[in-house]
C-alpha positions as CSV (number, residue, x, y, z in Angstrom):
1,M,7.9,42.0,-104.3
2,W,10.9,40.3,-104.0
3,A,9.7,37.9,-107.1
4,S,10.1,40.4,-109.4
5,R,14.0,41.1,-109.3
6,C,14.7,37.1,-109.9
7,P,16.7,36.8,-113.2
8,P,14.2,35.5,-116.0
9,L,14.4,31.8,-116.6
10,P,15.8,30.1,-119.6
11,L,13.0,28.7,-121.6
12,P,13.6,25.3,-124.1
13,R,13.1,25.5,-127.7
14,T,11.4,22.6,-129.4
15,D,14.4,23.4,-131.7
16,G,17.1,22.8,-129.1
17,A,18.0,26.1,-128.6
18,T,17.6,28.6,-125.7
19,L,16.3,31.5,-125.8
20,T,16.2,34.1,-123.2
21,A,12.8,34.2,-121.7
22,N,10.8,37.8,-121.7
23,P,8.0,36.1,-120.7
24,S,4.2,38.3,-120.3
25,P,3.9,39.2,-116.4
26,A,1.8,37.3,-114.9
27,P,-2.0,38.0,-114.8
28,P,-2.3,39.9,-111.1
29,H,-3.8,38.5,-108.1
30,P,-7.5,39.4,-108.1
31,R,-8.4,42.2,-106.0
32,W,-10.4,40.5,-103.1
33,R,-7.0,38.5,-102.3
34,R,-4.7,41.3,-102.4
35,R,-6.9,42.9,-99.6
36,L,-7.5,39.4,-97.7
37,L,-3.5,39.1,-97.1
38,P,-2.9,42.0,-94.8
39,L,-6.1,41.2,-93.0
40,T,-5.0,37.3,-92.3
41,G,-2.1,38.8,-91.0
42,L,-3.5,40.9,-88.5
43,V,-5.6,38.1,-87.6
44,L,-3.0,35.8,-87.0
45,V,-1.0,38.5,-84.8
46,G,-4.2,39.2,-82.9
47,V,-4.9,35.4,-82.3
48,G,-1.3,35.2,-81.1
49,L,-1.2,37.9,-78.8
50,F,-4.6,36.8,-77.4
51,I,-2.8,33.3,-76.7
52,F,-0.1,34.8,-74.9
53,Y,-1.7,37.6,-73.1
54,R,-4.9,36.0,-72.2
55,P,-6.1,35.9,-68.8
56,T,-5.7,32.8,-66.6
57,P,-9.2,31.5,-65.4
58,R,-9.5,32.0,-61.8
59,P,-10.4,29.3,-59.7
60,T,-14.0,28.8,-58.1
61,P,-13.8,30.0,-54.4
62,P,-13.9,26.8,-52.6
63,D,-17.4,26.4,-50.9
64,P,-17.2,23.8,-48.1
65,K,-20.3,21.6,-47.0
66,A,-21.6,22.8,-44.0
67,D,-22.5,18.9,-43.0
68,N,-20.0,18.6,-40.6
69,L,-18.9,21.7,-40.0
70,E,-20.0,23.9,-36.9
71,P,-22.1,26.6,-36.9
72,A,-19.7,29.2,-36.0
73,V,-17.4,27.6,-39.0
74,V,-19.9,27.6,-41.6
75,S,-20.8,31.7,-40.8
76,S,-17.3,32.5,-40.9
77,V,-16.0,30.7,-43.6
78,R,-19.2,32.4,-45.6
79,A,-18.8,35.6,-44.9
80,A,-15.0,35.3,-46.2
81,R,-16.3,33.9,-49.1
82,E,-18.6,36.5,-50.0
83,Q,-15.6,39.4,-49.8
84,V,-14.0,36.9,-52.4
85,L,-17.2,36.8,-54.7
86,A,-17.5,40.5,-54.4
87,A,-13.8,41.5,-55.1
88,P,-12.6,38.4,-57.3
89,S,-9.4,40.6,-58.3
90,S,-8.4,40.9,-54.8
91,A,-5.3,39.2,-53.4
92,K,-6.2,40.4,-50.2
93,A,-9.8,38.9,-50.1
94,W,-8.5,35.5,-51.4
95,G,-6.0,35.6,-48.8
96,Y,-8.4,36.5,-45.7
97,F,-10.4,33.7,-47.1
98,G,-7.6,31.0,-47.1
99,E,-6.5,32.4,-43.3
100,V,-10.2,31.5,-42.5
101,L,-10.2,28.2,-44.3
102,L,-6.5,27.3,-42.6
103,A,-7.1,28.4,-39.1
104,N,-10.5,26.3,-39.1
105,E,-8.5,23.2,-40.6
106,L,-10.0,23.2,-44.1
107,E,-6.6,23.3,-45.6
108,D,-7.0,21.6,-49.4
109,E,-9.6,24.4,-49.6
110,A,-7.3,27.1,-48.3
111,R,-4.7,26.2,-50.8
112,I,-6.7,27.1,-53.6
113,C,-7.3,30.9,-51.7
114,F,-3.6,31.5,-51.5
115,T,-2.6,30.4,-54.6
116,E,-4.7,33.1,-56.0
117,A,-3.8,35.2,-53.8
118,E,0.0,35.1,-54.7
119,R,-1.2,35.2,-58.5
120,L,-2.5,38.3,-58.1
121,E,0.3,39.6,-55.6
122,P,3.5,38.0,-56.6
123,G,5.7,40.1,-54.7
124,T,4.5,39.4,-51.1
125,A,5.9,36.9,-48.7
126,R,2.9,36.2,-46.7
127,W,0.8,33.7,-49.5
128,P,3.9,31.7,-50.5
129,Y,4.6,31.3,-46.6
130,L,1.1,30.5,-46.2
131,R,1.0,28.1,-49.1
132,A,3.5,26.0,-47.3
133,V,1.9,25.7,-43.9
134,P,-0.6,23.0,-44.9
135,L,2.1,21.2,-46.9
136,L,4.0,20.8,-43.6
137,N,1.0,20.2,-41.8
138,R,0.3,16.9,-44.0
139,G,4.1,15.9,-44.1
140,D,4.8,16.8,-47.4
141,A,8.1,18.8,-46.6
142,E,9.7,18.6,-49.9
143,A,7.0,20.3,-51.5
144,A,7.3,23.1,-48.8
145,V,10.6,24.0,-49.7
146,T,9.6,25.7,-52.8
147,H,7.3,28.0,-51.3
148,L,9.4,28.7,-48.6
149,R,12.3,29.7,-50.4
150,R,10.3,31.9,-52.3
151,A,8.9,33.6,-49.0
152,V,11.8,34.2,-47.6
153,E,13.4,35.8,-51.1
154,L,10.4,38.0,-50.2
155,A,10.3,38.7,-46.2
156,D,10.9,41.5,-44.6
157,E,14.5,40.8,-42.9
158,Q,12.8,41.7,-39.3
159,N,10.9,38.6,-40.0
160,Q,12.9,35.5,-39.6
161,A,10.9,33.2,-39.3
162,P,9.8,31.7,-42.9
163,R,13.6,31.8,-42.9
164,L,14.0,29.8,-40.2
165,V,11.0,27.3,-41.3
166,L,13.0,26.8,-44.2
167,A,16.0,25.9,-42.1
168,E,14.4,23.5,-40.0
169,T,12.5,22.0,-42.7
170,L,15.6,21.2,-44.5
171,L,17.0,19.7,-41.7
172,L,14.5,17.6,-41.2
173,L,14.7,16.4,-44.9
174,G,18.6,15.3,-44.0
175,R,20.3,18.8,-46.3
176,P,22.2,20.7,-43.4
177,T,24.2,22.2,-45.7
178,E,21.1,24.1,-47.4
179,A,20.5,24.8,-43.7
180,E,23.3,26.1,-42.6
181,P,23.4,29.5,-44.6
182,H,20.3,30.3,-43.5
183,I,20.6,29.6,-39.8
184,R,23.7,31.8,-40.2
185,H,22.1,34.7,-41.9
186,A,19.2,34.5,-38.9
187,R,21.5,34.8,-36.1
188,E,23.9,37.5,-37.6
189,Q,20.4,39.4,-37.9
190,K,19.1,38.6,-34.5
191,P,22.4,37.0,-31.9
192,D,20.0,36.6,-29.2
193,D,16.8,35.1,-31.1
194,P,16.1,31.5,-28.8
195,R,15.0,29.7,-31.9
196,A,17.8,30.6,-34.2
197,R,20.2,29.4,-31.1
198,F,18.1,26.3,-30.9
199,D,18.4,25.7,-34.7
200,A,21.8,26.1,-34.4
201,G,22.4,23.4,-31.8
202,L,20.4,20.8,-34.0
203,L,22.5,21.8,-37.0
204,A,25.5,21.0,-35.0
205,A,24.0,17.9,-33.9
206,A,23.2,16.8,-37.3
207,G,26.9,17.4,-38.2
208,Q,27.9,14.9,-35.1
209,D,29.4,18.3,-33.6
210,W,28.2,17.4,-30.3
211,E,30.1,20.3,-28.0
212,T,29.1,22.6,-30.1
213,A,25.5,21.6,-30.5
214,R,25.7,21.3,-26.0
215,G,26.8,24.9,-26.4
216,H,23.9,26.2,-28.2
217,L,21.9,24.3,-26.7
218,L,22.7,25.7,-23.3
219,G,21.7,29.2,-24.3
220,C,18.3,27.9,-24.5
221,L,17.5,26.7,-21.4
222,D,16.1,29.8,-19.9
223,S,13.8,31.1,-22.9
224,P,10.2,29.7,-22.0
225,Y,10.3,29.1,-25.9
226,S,13.0,26.6,-26.0
227,R,13.8,25.5,-22.5
228,Q,11.8,21.8,-22.4
229,R,12.7,21.1,-26.0
230,A,16.3,22.5,-25.2
231,R,16.9,19.7,-22.6
232,V,15.1,16.8,-24.5
233,H,18.1,17.3,-27.2
234,L,20.8,17.9,-24.3
235,A,20.0,14.8,-22.8
236,A,20.4,13.0,-26.1
237,V,23.6,15.4,-27.1
238,C,24.8,14.4,-23.2
239,R,24.7,10.7,-24.0
240,R,26.5,10.9,-27.3
241,L,29.1,12.8,-25.5
242,G,29.1,10.2,-22.8
243,D,27.5,11.9,-19.8
244,A,24.7,9.6,-18.8
245,A,24.3,11.5,-15.5
246,K,23.7,14.9,-16.8
247,A,21.5,13.3,-19.8
248,D,18.9,11.9,-17.1
249,D,18.9,14.8,-15.3
250,Y,18.1,16.9,-18.8
251,Q,15.4,14.2,-19.5
252,A,14.0,14.4,-15.8
253,E,14.0,18.3,-15.9
254,A,12.1,18.4,-19.2
255,D,9.5,16.0,-18.3
256,R,8.8,18.5,-15.4
257,L,8.5,21.3,-17.4
258,P,5.0,22.5,-19.3
259,P,5.2,22.9,-22.9
260,D,7.0,25.4,-24.2
261,W,5.6,28.5,-25.6
262,D,5.0,28.5,-29.4
263,W,7.6,30.3,-31.4
264,V,7.0,34.0,-32.4
265,D,5.6,33.6,-35.7
266,P,3.5,36.8,-36.9
267,T,2.1,35.0,-40.3
268,V,0.8,32.2,-37.9
269,A,-0.4,34.4,-35.1
270,G,-2.2,36.5,-37.8
271,Y,-4.0,33.7,-39.5
272,Q,-5.1,32.3,-36.0
273,R,-7.1,35.1,-35.0
274,W,-9.7,33.8,-37.3
275,A,-9.8,30.1,-35.5
276,V,-13.5,29.6,-34.5
277,K,-13.5,25.8,-34.4
278,K,-13.6,25.1,-30.7
279,K,-10.4,22.6,-30.7
280,N,-8.6,25.3,-32.5
281,S,-9.9,28.1,-30.2
282,Y,-8.7,26.2,-27.1
283,K,-5.3,25.3,-28.4
284,I,-5.0,29.2,-29.6
285,A,-6.1,30.1,-25.8
286,E,-4.1,27.0,-24.3
287,S,-0.7,28.8,-25.8
288,L,-1.9,32.3,-25.1
289,E,-2.1,31.1,-21.4
290,A,1.1,29.4,-21.2
291,Q,2.8,33.0,-22.1
292,G,0.8,34.5,-19.3
293,R,-1.5,36.4,-21.9
294,F,-4.5,35.6,-20.2
295,A,-6.8,38.3,-21.5
296,E,-6.2,37.2,-24.7
297,A,-6.8,33.8,-23.8
298,V,-10.3,34.9,-22.6
299,R,-11.1,37.0,-25.9
300,V,-10.6,34.1,-27.7
301,V,-12.8,31.4,-25.7
302,A,-15.4,33.9,-24.9
303,P,-17.0,33.9,-28.3
304,V,-17.1,30.1,-27.9
305,A,-18.5,29.9,-24.6
306,E,-21.4,32.6,-26.1
307,E,-21.7,30.0,-29.6
308,Y,-22.4,27.1,-26.9
309,P,-23.7,28.1,-23.8
310,D,-24.5,24.1,-23.0
311,D,-21.2,22.7,-23.9
312,D,-19.5,22.6,-20.4
313,T,-15.9,22.2,-21.6
314,A,-16.6,26.0,-23.3
315,Q,-17.7,27.4,-19.7
316,L,-15.3,25.7,-17.9
317,E,-12.3,27.1,-20.5
318,L,-13.9,30.7,-20.2
319,G,-14.0,30.5,-16.3
320,R,-10.8,29.0,-15.6
321,L,-9.0,31.9,-18.0
322,L,-11.2,34.3,-16.3
323,A,-10.1,33.3,-12.8
324,Q,-6.4,33.4,-13.7
325,K,-7.1,37.2,-15.1
326,G,-8.8,37.9,-11.8
327,D,-12.1,38.2,-13.0
328,Y,-13.2,35.8,-10.1
329,Q,-16.8,37.0,-10.1
330,E,-17.8,36.5,-13.8
331,A,-15.3,33.1,-13.4
332,E,-18.0,31.7,-10.9
333,V,-20.6,32.3,-13.0
334,A,-19.1,30.6,-15.7
335,L,-17.8,27.6,-13.5
336,R,-21.3,27.1,-12.0
337,R,-22.3,27.0,-15.4
338,A,-20.0,24.2,-16.4
339,R,-21.0,22.5,-12.8
340,Q,-24.1,22.4,-13.5
341,L,-24.2,20.9,-17.2
342,A,-21.4,18.3,-16.1
343,P,-21.7,17.5,-12.4
344,H,-20.2,14.2,-12.8
345,K,-16.8,15.7,-14.3
346,V,-14.1,16.7,-11.7
347,H,-12.6,19.8,-12.6
348,A,-15.9,22.2,-12.7
349,H,-16.1,21.5,-9.0
350,Y,-12.1,21.9,-8.3
351,Y,-11.9,25.3,-10.5
352,L,-14.8,26.8,-8.5
353,S,-13.7,26.0,-5.2
354,L,-10.0,27.5,-6.3
355,V,-12.2,30.7,-7.1
356,R,-14.0,30.7,-4.0
357,L,-10.5,30.2,-1.9
358,Q,-9.1,33.3,-3.9
359,L,-12.1,35.3,-2.9
360,G,-12.0,34.4,0.6
361,E,-8.2,35.2,0.7
362,A,-9.1,38.5,-0.8
363,H,-11.8,39.4,2.3
364,E,-9.3,37.9,4.8
365,R,-6.6,40.9,3.3
366,A,-9.5,43.0,3.8
367,G,-9.9,42.5,7.2
368,D,-13.4,40.6,6.9
369,K,-12.9,37.5,8.7
370,T,-16.5,36.4,8.9
371,R,-17.3,36.7,5.2
372,A,-13.8,35.1,4.3
373,G,-14.8,32.1,6.3
374,A,-17.6,31.6,4.6
375,Y,-15.9,31.2,1.5
376,Y,-13.4,29.0,3.1
377,Q,-16.1,26.6,4.0
378,D,-17.3,27.3,0.2
379,T,-14.0,26.0,-0.7
380,A,-14.0,22.7,1.7
381,S,-17.6,21.6,0.4
382,L,-16.5,21.8,-3.5
383,A,-13.3,20.5,-2.8
384,R,-14.9,17.7,-1.1
385,A,-17.6,17.9,-4.1
386,A,-14.6,17.0,-6.8
387,L,-13.0,14.5,-4.5
388,A,-16.3,12.4,-4.3
389,V,-15.8,12.5,-8.5
390,K,-12.1,11.3,-8.4
391,P,-10.6,10.7,-4.8
392,D,-7.0,10.7,-5.7
393,Y,-7.4,14.1,-7.5
394,G,-4.2,15.6,-5.9
395,F,-5.2,19.4,-6.4
396,A,-8.5,18.7,-4.8
397,H,-6.3,17.7,-1.7
398,M,-4.3,20.3,-1.9
399,A,-7.6,22.8,-2.1
400,L,-9.1,21.2,1.0
401,G,-6.1,21.4,2.6
402,L,-5.5,24.9,2.1
403,A,-9.4,26.0,3.2
404,L,-8.9,23.7,6.4
405,K,-5.6,25.6,7.3
406,H,-7.2,29.3,6.9
407,L,-10.0,27.3,8.9
408,G,-7.6,27.0,11.5
409,R,-7.8,23.3,11.7
410,P,-3.9,22.8,10.9
411,A,-3.6,18.7,11.9
412,E,-7.0,18.0,9.2
413,A,-4.9,20.3,6.8
414,L,-1.7,18.4,6.9
415,T,-3.5,15.2,6.6
416,E,-5.2,16.6,3.2
417,L,-1.6,18.1,1.7
418,Q,0.2,15.0,2.6
419,Q,-2.3,13.4,0.4
420,A,-1.9,15.9,-2.0
421,V,1.7,15.0,-2.8
422,L,1.1,11.3,-2.2
423,C,-1.2,11.5,-5.1
424,S,0.1,14.3,-7.4
425,P,4.3,14.1,-6.4
426,E,5.3,16.0,-9.8
427,Y,3.9,19.0,-9.1
428,A,6.1,21.9,-7.2
429,E,3.2,24.0,-5.8
430,I,1.7,20.9,-3.6
431,H,5.1,20.3,-2.4
432,K,5.4,24.7,-1.5
433,H,2.1,24.6,0.3
434,L,3.0,21.5,2.0
435,A,6.2,23.2,3.4
436,D,4.4,26.5,4.1
437,L,2.3,24.4,6.6
438,L,5.2,22.6,8.3
439,A,7.2,25.5,8.6
440,D,4.2,27.3,10.3
441,L,3.7,24.1,12.8
442,G,7.9,24.3,13.7
443,R,8.7,21.0,11.9
444,R,12.1,22.5,9.9
445,D,13.5,19.3,9.0
446,E,10.4,18.3,7.1
447,A,9.8,22.0,5.9
448,R,13.0,22.1,4.3
449,V,12.8,18.8,2.2
450,R,9.7,19.9,0.9
451,Y,10.7,23.5,-0.3
452,E,14.0,22.0,-1.7
453,Q,11.7,19.6,-3.9
454,A,9.2,22.2,-4.7
455,L,12.1,24.4,-5.8
456,R,13.9,21.5,-7.7
457,L,10.3,21.2,-9.7
458,A,9.5,24.7,-10.2
459,P,9.7,26.2,-13.4
460,P,11.8,29.6,-13.6
461,E,8.5,32.0,-13.8
462,A,6.8,30.3,-10.9
463,P,5.7,33.5,-8.5
464,W,6.3,31.9,-5.5
465,R,10.1,30.8,-6.2
466,A,11.6,34.0,-4.5
467,A,9.3,33.6,-1.2
468,A,10.4,29.7,-0.9
469,Q,13.7,30.7,-1.4
470,A,13.7,32.9,1.5
471,R,11.9,30.7,3.8
472,L,14.4,27.5,2.4
473,A,17.4,30.1,3.7
474,D,15.9,30.6,6.8
475,L,15.7,27.3,7.9
476,Q,19.2,26.4,6.9
477,K,20.3,28.8,9.7
478,P,20.2,27.2,13.2
479,A,17.2,26.8,15.2
480,K,17.1,29.5,18.1
481,K,16.9,28.1,21.1
482,P,14.1,29.0,23.5
483,G,14.5,32.1,25.3
484,G,17.9,33.0,23.1
């Protein structure tokens, strides 16, 4: 159309003159060409739209080789994979499959799943956060930062874990300036959060502000989530401040304390539920046990013990946790099975002796001294079996000493408890039991020393702490004179 409006072109003449052309119109395009042009345009537009909007090919759901996997892991992985095959467009299915894989240490396969889950559901914080977990586990902190930043942008303000993990990762990378606003934000949201307070101490230490670091870390000493690690860092901070004596005290306390509880992280706790690999199940149960959540720990280990009835470790762990939960009859069944499977191992003998001791004390409280005495005899026999395997096992000496005490044989009991302290001087409870017997025997000065040592070594939540403090206070009073 626009070509028809162009001015006429001057055409040369053979005689040199110039004429204005008024040429005859060009022949029209053939009809088929006129029809083809619009069609070609539509095709080109369609191709462009297809290229722009074409669906991204979905990855094939991972299918780990079963050769080196435990049967329970194979079963869980296959069941989760079937959910993805049944609903390949479901972020939930892909995410669940990834969590099962991650919980059972199949991290490379898990990353594929979380990547697809995030592509299908880009507005959910869970998926980028879980994409970061395998990277952090293998030490690739730099690569994890990108995913953690996205998780923080999407996360609920009530869940500060992604923000604090990002801050800790940035501190690890030597970038405290970037970490600072995240730690400050977390503390503004939850001022009493032990993790945020601890991270504030790390941030101050990174800036060599040792006094501020000490102030933050001192606020972490009583939390079961941070009491050990706070002491370790306080030891380093006190050395920087020139207080070597206090540094030594904090380090000694840290060495005596049990491991801290895992930081509260709902996302991590969520995927750990799917751990069926034995090692992972034991690790999760250990963390729950440290928090006093024995019923939950039992629920983690019980399926493992059922899946592997001939695994002495599985039976031992189940029996030990059942005993702490107070289910002594069920605990005894599992521990006897463990002892039968591995009579050469000390722990089954020892834990079974403790169960029999607890049952004996229960019958004694109920007034049935005859049955109680039978249980105490069993306790002594099992403790001796443990010592036959490992003669320097302090806890077995302790169990034997307590059984002999209940059986009315205090001199023999004293010998065993003293030996227990010699074998395991770092355990507060053994000092406490020796102190109790010494106090009962009227050996006040020796008892006072043992109570003081027990209380120095005891963790803050030790259930016997208050009773020991009361007996120590009584021993520190002047002894009453006979007839006074």
